[in-house]
N, C-alpha and C positions, 0 to 999 in steps of 0.2 A: 509689459511695462510702456506705458503710450509716450507717444513723441515728446511729451511737455519733460516728462519724469525725464526719459534720455536726454534732453537737451540739459536739463537742470543738472544731471548726473555730470555730462563732459562740462561745461560751463564751471564745475567745483573741481574739474583737472584743467585746465586752465587755467585756471584761478591758481591752481597751485602753481606751478609753473610759473605763472607771472610774479606771485608775491615773493618766493625763493630764488627766481636769478634775479628780479629786481632787486633784491636785498642783497645778494650775492656781491652784484657787480662792482659796486664802488670798490669791495673789500680785498678783491683779486691781486695780485702781483703780476701777474701778464700780461700785458697791455694789449696785446691781441685778444683774450680773452675776457677782458673786462669790457670790452668794445661789442665783439662777438654775446655775449650773455645780456649787457644792456640790450643789445639789440633785439635777442631772441625775446627777451621778457617783456621789450614793448611789444611786440607783434603777437606773444600770446594775451599780452594784456588785452590787446585790440578784439583778437577772437571774444576772451571772457565777456569781453564788453559787448560784442554784438548781440553774443548768448543773451545775456542780463536784459537787454533792450527787450530785444525779441519778447522775452520771458515777462518782461513789467517785473522785476525779482531782484530784491537787494542782493547785496556783493551773496555769495553762497559760501559757505565751509569749507574751506579744500578738503579733497579727499584724503583721508590721512596717511594712505597705504603710501603714495604719491607723494604728498607733502614729509613725510617720512625719509625717503629713500632718499628726496633733493637735498633733503638736510645731511642727512649721512654724507653723502658725496661731499658736499660742501664743507662739513666741517674735518675732514681730514686732508684737503689740499689749498692749500690756500692761494695758488697758481690760477685754478679754475679750471684744469683739464678734467676731473673726475667731475664737475657739473657739469658741464657740459657733454663726457662720454654718456653719462647717467639721462641726461635729454635727449641726447640723438641714441642711443644705442639700447637703453632701459626704459623709459617712457615713450618716449616718440612713437616707436613702433609699435606700442599693447595702444597707446591713445588712436592712431590711424586704424588698426583692424576696428576699435571699439567705434568709429567714425562709420567704417563701411558696413558695421554688422547692423547699424543703426539704421543708415541706408537702404540697407536688405530686409530687414527683419520687419521693419514698421512699416506703417502706411505714414509720408510725410506729406505734408503741404507743399507747393512749390517753393516759399518764402524756406521752411523749414530743411529744404532737399539743399538748398542753395546756402544757409548758414552752413550747412557741414561740408558739403563739397569745398566753399571758402575756405573754412578752416583744415579742411586735409591739405588743402594748396598749400597755406600759410606756412602748416607743420613742415611739409614737404621742403618748400623753399629754406627753414630756417636749420633743418637736418642737413641739405646739402651746404647751408651758407657754413656750419660746425665744423664740415669733413673739407671746405676748403680751407680753415683756417688751421684745424688741424697739420693737412696733409706736410707743410713743412718742421713740424715737429718732427722731434725726433720719437721713434717708437720706446714705447714705457717696457723696459725689463725687467725693474723689480716686480719681484713673486708677492711682494705686499700689496702695491698697489693693483696689480693682476688677479689676487684673492678680495683684495676689497671692492674691486669692479665689479667682480662675480656675486658676492655677496648682496649688491643691490639689486640684481637680480634675482637671487632666491629669494630676497628678501619680498619680494611682488609675487616669485612664485610662491610661496608660504602664506601670502595673503589669501592666495584663491584669484592672482591675477596672472596668471602664467602665459598667454596669449592675447588676452586683452585686458583693458580697465572694465571688466564684468557688463558692461552695455549690450544685452541681446535681447532679444524677443521674447 
């Protein structure tokens, strides 16, 4: 895979996060999660835009599997807890692995390396911010909630994204 193809794939992943979280934020019922979801969406949108501008590309088609798990997370929990869980525990870590794989396995220009480093930094900051917001929340003891949360990870595993979002050399 060439670096431009990898960056386009990453842009599609960040775009899926931006679109789904941005659309979800004003519909959520937990005020703290509304703010966190909006801020995370904005940060993911900035990364997606930076990648698109570098690639001189139009808005990418969001990665279907990522889009689907985010939408599933959004659908069953109006508070936003499941969506933030999906972002910070299911999708985010896989995206970080993909970013690492791109840096380690492909030959990148200095600008491309800087873009992937920046994307990783933004993603880590947002995952940590979700953790701060969720820190004061009561632990989720509803077995159905836990089953749904696990199903999100299984859906990505079944799509071939067990450890990353598929960007490797």
